[in-house]
N, C-alpha and C positions, 0 to 999 in steps of 0.2 A: 276511715279511722286514722288518726294522726300517728306519726312515728313515736312521739313521746308517750302517747297512750299505750301503744303496743309494747314499748319498753317497760312501762309500769305493769302491764299485764304479765309479761314474762318474769319480772322481778317478784311478782306476787305468788309465783309457783303454780301458775295455771288457774288461779282463782279469777273470777270475773268481777273486777271492781266496777262500781257504779260510775258510768262516765260523767254524770252530772256532778257527783260528789268529788271525783278526781279533778274535774275542771275547776270546781269552786276552790279546792285547796291549792291548785296550781296558780290561781289568780291572786292568792294571798301572799305568794312568795315572789320577791323581786330578785332576779339574778344580776341585773345591772341597772345603773341609774345615771342619767346624763344631767349634769347641772348646767344651766344656760349661762350666758355672759353676765357678769364679767369673770365668772369662775372658769367656764369652758373646759370642764373635765368630765370624764365618765368614771364611775367607781363600780366595783364588784366586791363580793366578799373577798377578804384577804388583800385589801388595798390600804396602804398607809395614807392617812390624811392629816392635815392640820385643821384644827377647829377652834372656835372661840368658846371659852368656858364662862358661863354666866356666874358660876359660884365664885371663881377666883378672878374673873375679869382678865384672864390671860389667854395666850395662844398655846394650845396643847397638841400633842401628837398621839394618834391612836391607830389601831389596826381594825378595819371594818370586819365584824364577825357575822352580821346579819343586817338585812334591809327589809323593812316592813312598810306596807302601805294600807293597812286595814282601815285606819281612820285618817291619819296624816303621815307623810313620809318621815319615818323615824329610822335612824341608823344606830345600831349597837356597836360600840368600839371597845377594844381592849386597850387600856391606858398604858402608855409608855411614860414613865415618871422622870421628872427632873430631880436633881439632888435635893432641892428645897422641899419638894413634895414627899420624897422618901423620909426626910427628917421629920416633916409634919405628921406623917402617918405613924412612924415609929414612936414618936413622942419621947417619954422619959426613958424608954429602953435604948435609945440611940446613944452609943458610947461617944463622948466628946473626942474631937481631934482624930477621927478615923475617916477614911474615904474608900468607897468601893472602886474608884477609878484612879488612873495614874496621876491625874492632875485636874485642877478645876478648869473646865472647858470654858474659855472666854471668847473663842472665835469658832466659826463654822469649820468642820462639823462639830456639833455639840454632843456630849455624852448623855445618854438616857438609860433608863433601867426598865426592862420588860416587867410586866406584873400580871397577876391574876385578877386584877380589878377591872370591871367593865362599867360602862355608863351609856345611857341612851341619850342621843342628841338629835336635834332637828337638823334637817338638811340645810336650813337657812343659816346655821352656824358654821358650816364647812367653808373654809377659806381657800384651800388648795391641796395639792399633793405634798407628801413628804417622802424623801428618799432615805431609807433606813438600812444600815448595813451592820453586820457583825464585825467586831473589831479585827478579826483575822482575815476578812475579805481582802483580796489583792488590790482592789480599786480604792481602798481607804486612803492610801498614800497620795492619791491624786485629787482628793476632795477639798483640800485646804482652801477656804475662802468661798466655796460654792454655797449659795443660799439653800435653805431647806434641806440640808444634809445632816444626818445624825448617825452616831455610832452607839451600838449596844454591846455590852459585854456580860451583863448579869440579868438574873430573873429574881423578882421580889415576890415572896409568898406572904400575903398580908395576914393570914390566919396565924402563922407561926413566927412571923417577923424574921424570916430566913432569907438570906441572899445567896443565890446559887450562881457560881460563875460557869455558865454554859449557854450554848446557843439554843434558843427555844422558838425560833421563827426562821423563815426563809426570806432572804433579801428579795425584794420585788415579788412577793408571794402571789400577786394576782395572776401570774403566769401558771399557777398551780391550782386553778379552780377545777371543779369536778369535770367540766367538759373539755379539759386538756387544751386550753388555748396555747397556741405556739408563741404568741406575743401578747403584751398588755400595754395599756397606755402609759403607766409610769416608767416601765423599762424602755419602751420605745423613745419616750422623751429624753430620758437620762442618757441612754447610750448614743442617741443621735447628738446630744450636747457634747458628750465625750469625743465623738467623732469629729465634730466641728472644732473642738478645742485642739485635738491632735493635728488636724490639717493646718490650723492657725500656727501652731508651734513649728511645724515643718516649714511654713513660709518664713517664719522669723529666724529659725536656726539655719541660716545660709550665709555664705561668704560672697555672694554675688552682689555687684554694685550696679547692675543694669537697671534701666528704666527708673532712674532717680530713687533707688531703694524702694521700689514698689513691686508687689507681686499679688497674684490672686489665684483662686481655685474655685471651681464649681462642683457642687455635690447634688446628686439626684436623690429622689425618694425621701426628701425631708418632709415629715408629716406636718400637716397644718397645726396640729396640737403642739408640736415642738415650736413652731413659729409663734403661736399664741403665748406659750410660756416665755419665750424670749422677750416679747414686747410687753409682757406684764411688768408694771412699775417702771416703764421706760420714762426717763426724765422729760422727753418731748414726744409728740406723736410721730409715728413713722410716716414719711412722705410717700405718695403714690403717684404714678404716672402711667399713661397708656403707651406701650411699646409694640413694636412689630417683632414677633417671635418666629424663628425659622427652624424647621426640622426636616430631616431627610430620612427616608426609609424605603424599603423594598416591598412592593406588593406583587406577589407572584413573580413574573419575569420583567416587571417594570420598576425603574428607579424613579422615586417620587420626591419632589420638593414641595413642602407645604409652608405657607406663611399665613399668619393671622394676628390680629390685634388682641392684646391681653393686658392685664394690670400687673405692674411690678411695684413692690413696696421696698423702701430704702431706709436704712438706719445709718446715720453718721455719728461716730463717737470719737471726739477729739478734744473736748474741753475737760477741765478738772472735775466738773460736776458729773461727768460721764464715767469716771474711773471706778467709783464704788459700784455703780450699776454693772459695769463690765466685769468686775471682780465677782459679783454675786452670780453671774451667769457662767463665767469661764475660770474662776479661781483667782487667788491672790496674785499670782505671777503673770496675769494677763498683760500682753504687750511687751514682754521681755524675751529676747532670744539671744543665743550665743553664736559667735563666729568660730568657735573652737570645734574641731572634729574629735568626738569621743569614740574610741574603739570599744565595742561590746561584742565579743566573739563567744558563741556557744560551744564551738569546737565539737568534740564527741562526748557530750554530757547526757545523752538520752533524749527521747522524744518529748518528755515532760519537763525538761530542764528550764530553769529561769535564771538569767544573769542580769545583774544591775550594775552599771558603771556610774559612779558618782564623782562629781567634780565641784569643789567649792569655788564660787565666783570671787574673784579678787578685783581690786581697783585697776590693776594693770591689764585686765582682759579688754577685748573689744566686744561690745554688745550691740545688738540691734534692738532699739527701744522705740515704742510708740509713746511720745512724750506727754499727751493729754495736758495741753497748756493753752493759755489765753492768747499769748502773743507768739505767732509763728515765726521761726527763724528763716524758713525757706519760702520760696515763691509758691510752691505747691504744698499745702498744709498737710502735716502728718496726722494719721488717724486710722481708725478701724471702720470699715464699711461693710454692711450686710445688705444684700439685695435678694429678695424672695419673690418668686413667681408662683402663686398658689396653684394655678391651673396645671403647671408642669411639675410642681413640688420640687423646684430647683432653687437652691441657695448658692449664692456667690459670695465668697469672703475675700475682701481686698484689704491689704495692709500697706501702709506707707510709713516707713520707719526711718530712724536716724541712727547712724553709727557713732557710738560714743565710747570714750575710754578716759580713765583718770578718776580720782576721788571726787573732784568737784562736779563731774558730770554723772557718775554712776550713783553716788551716795544719795543725792536728792530723789532719784527714781526709786531706789530701794526704800527710802523713808516714806515716800508717798504711798507705797503699797504695803507698808508695815512689814517689810522683809529684812530690815537691816540687822536686828539683833536676835530676833525670835525669843525675846525675854518676856516671860509672862508678867503682866502688870501686878504690882503688889496688892494683895487682897487680904486684909487683916482677918476677915471672917473665915478664910480658908487656908491661909498659910500655916505651915508647920503641921499639916495633917499627915497621918500615917496612911499610905496607900495600900489598903488590903486588897490589891488587885490580883487577877488570876496569875500574872507572871511574877508576883512577889514571892521570893524564895526565902524561907525561914525554917529552921529545925529540919533541914534536909528534905523539904517538900514545898510544893507550891500551894497557895491558898485556893481551895475549891468551894468552900461554903462557910458562911458566917451566920450564926444563930444569935440574934440580938436578945432573945428571951433568956437563953442560957448564958449569954455573953461569952461565947466560945467560938473558936475557929477550927474548921476541919481542913486537914491538909491532904495532898494527893497521896501521901504515904500512909493514909488511914489513921493518922494521929489526931486527937482532939486536944487543943491547947486553949487556955483562957486568953481572952483578948489582952488582958493586962500583961501576961507573960510574953505574948507576941510583941507588944510594944516595947517591953524591957529588952527583949532580944534584939529588936531593930535598933534601939538606942546603943546597945553594946557593940553591934556590928558597925555602926557609924562612928 
């Protein structure tokens, strides 16, 4: 008798379930699903995915709520809506010139709205994973420029056309499936990417001039799914070669040295066409480091204390920069190199950078990465909107709920105000 059947018997309060009937029902339920190449992902209930919508011919984001294979593989997802989709669903009840978000999201991460709407999709329409966070999550400040990242701050109830500013999901919820997995594929990929990004920044944030401004670091236990995510949409194929790998270990009271041949994959990123790809993986500021030492002391602030030290880059600073250029100035070309050995799950990151200072050297690098001014492009369809966001303070309270049917706003101090009165008050405060 299987352990799963025994658990079912105990859960039934001692009743004797029909084994054949229980097995038939168990076969109808899919707990996880692996999608082959070129997708190369596994999904369970509570996994965020990107999928192609046949109705709107766009790419949408959803949270998997169930997987069925009774006739064909079908996935039910809870929809996370873009601003245009919210406007389309609300229709005439949508008040002009208001927004549920602080600004129009024009770069990664994009703002989305959780909803109670669900849709059934075929597994063939799944494109890949999505990394979705609540706007208060600490990691949100590190997401700028990273592809497939999204921020959620609100929940949309379609029946009452009500927007609630609250967290209604768990970031990377596939770690919270019923069998209590300690890790999940989306979180493994993302946090390994963040680890690689952090190691790269440590290499670039240095004042050393040794080895022709070159440095490298190796990381173990990098999952193959993380490498597959990195090479997805790579401008060129990763090269591979056979190398001799050496490892040492102790076996009982013997010291052992082992050598064997294995395959190593290599990615070289140094051309202008590689910059946007590198930004999608590691963020907008990829390839930029500072030679300034910033002090960030916690002192005696408690075990859960968090301190952030910020410094505005100026043209008089000395920066370490990977240039991503066609014509190299040095004999040894500057760039970013990733080497991966699948059999050992070992990734080596190597950076060759240039020390630059002055406006004529720094400004072009900031411009190429769209970091110069941080000015949102003019959008006549969205400019001059009133942000009815959760941190918008008006009438001695913050906005907590918006009812489009009643055209009213509910504040954290339990007051209900008409949307027009809120807009007039915001005009007066400005």
